[in-house]
N, C-alpha and C positions, 0 to 999 in steps of 0.2 A: 715401265721399269723405273724404279727409284734409284738414283745415283747418290751415294754419300761420299763427299770429298773431304778427306782429312785436312786439307789445306784451309778449309773454312771453319774448322772447329778446334784449332790449337795444336794440331800435328800429332797427338798421342796415337791416334788411329782413326780411321773412318768410324769404327766402333770401339769404344773403350768399356770393357766389362769389369765391374767391381761389385763384389758381394751380391751376386744375383744367381737365380736358379729357375728352372722350369720355363725356359724361354726358347722359342724357335725363331731363327733369323732365316727368312726364305725369300729368294728371288730378287735380291739387291745387287747393285754394282757398287763395289767398295774400292775406292781409289784415292790417289793423292796427285793432284794436278801439278804440284811443284815440289818433287822430292829433292832432298839434299843430304849430304853426308860429310861429316868431319873425318877425313881420311887418317887423321892421327889417332883416332880411337878405334877400339876393337868392334864395338857395336853401337856406334853413335850416329847411325843413319836415322833420319827423322821420318816417322809415319808408317804405321802398320795398317794393313787392311783391317784386322781385328787384333786387339791386345787384351788379354785377360790378366788382370792385376794379380801379382804374386801375393800370397798370404791372405787372400780374401775368400777362400772356400767356395769357388764357383763350381756349380754342378748342375747336371741335367740340362745342358744346353745343346741345341741342335742347329747346325748350319747346313742348309739344304738349298741346292739350285742357285747358288750365288756366283757372281763373277768377281774375282778379286785380282786386281791388276795395277801395275804402275805405282806401287808403293815403295817408299824409300827403304823400308825394313821388310820383315817377313810378311807374307800374305796373312797367315794366322799364327799367333803366338799364344799357346796355352800354358798357364803357369803350373808349377810343380804341385800345387794344392788342388788342381782341377780334377774332377772325376765325372764319369758318365757324360762326357762330351762326345757328340757324334758329328763328324764332318763328312757329309754325304752328297755326292753328285754335283760338286762345285767345279769351277774352272779357275785355276790359278796360273797367272803368267806375268812375266816382266816385273817381278817383285825383287827388291833388294839392290843396294848399291855397294855392298861389301861382302866379304866371304862369310860373315856371321849372319847373313840374311837368307831365308829359305822360303820355299813355297808354303810349307807347313812346318812349324816347330812345335812338337808335342812333348809336354811334360805331364806328370800326374799319372793316374791309374784308371783302369776300366773305361778307356776311351776307344772310339773306333774312327778309322779313316777309310772310307769305302766309296768306290766308284767315282773318284775324282780324276780330272784331267789336269796335269801339272807340267808346265814346260817353260823354258826360257827364264828361269829364276836365277839369281846370282849364285847362290849356294846350292845345296842339295834340294831335290824336289820335296822330300820328306825327311825330317830328322826327329827321331824319338830319343831323348837324352835326359840325363839327370840334371837337376838344378838345386843348388844350395844344399847338397847332401841328400835330397829326397830322390829315391830311385823310381824310375818308371816301371810299372808292372801291370799285367793283365790288359795290355793294349793290343788292338787288332788293326793291322794295315792290310787291306785286301781289295782286289779287283780295281786297282788304280792304273791309269796309263800315265807314265812319267817319262819325259824325253827332253833332250837338249837343255838340261839345267847345268849350272856350273860355268862360271866366267872363265875365259881363257887364262890359263896359268894356275887356276885353283884346283882343278881335278875332280870336283864334286859332280855328281849327276843325279843318280836315282834316289835310293833310300839308304839312310844310315840309322842303325839301331845300336845304341851303345851309351857308354858313359865312362867316367874314370873309375867307377866301381860298378860291380854287376847289378843290373836290374834282373827281373825274372818274369817268366810266363808271358812274354810279349810274342805275338804271332804275326808273321809276315807271309802272306800266301796269295797266289793267283794274281800277281801284279805283272804288268808289262813295263820293264825298266831296263836301262842300260846296265846299271850296277845295283847290287844290294850288298851293303857292308854291315857286318855284325861284329862288334868288338867284344862280346862275351857270349859264352855258350848257352846261357839260359834262354835264349830266344829261339823260337821255332821258325825256320825259314823253309817253306815248301811250295812247290808247284808254281814258281814264278817263271815268266818267260824272259830270258835274257838273250841278247844277240850272240851268235856263234862267230868267232873270228878264227881265221886260219893263218 
């Protein structure tokens, strides 16, 4: 197994994607051996597992069977211009040092997050959200196992799908998670397994 350490390549991320397409990233360990965070900033933690550059039109990328862990920011961050990005059968854990850091942060459209195990990240396990006015749409989040995310006092855990303005046609189904939060009605949320409390 090849390990890529963001500490050795300038901290943007173990992988930094810009203006690329038709690539598969398979079987890597993506980490940051020395994460840090400026606690005065909202999202100023250093080091993503993968960061896709905003505005660069990234598309047709597949992340399969990777282990993404111990990064200062989110495990994977996909920009609002990304499309046809598949995140399949990966393991995300111990990512993030502040509340704006997630296992997976998904922007863009026509993307899939399928069959991943996501736990012990600072913020939500998965966040599908708008960025810079671009709405997320036609994204599918299914068959993921998500648990024990959210730092004490933050209250995040499973999946959040939303934005400050509505996206549309996003589907969340067949996941095992503590919570699924949807902030607009245009998302379809079906057949998820959530714990029952009495």
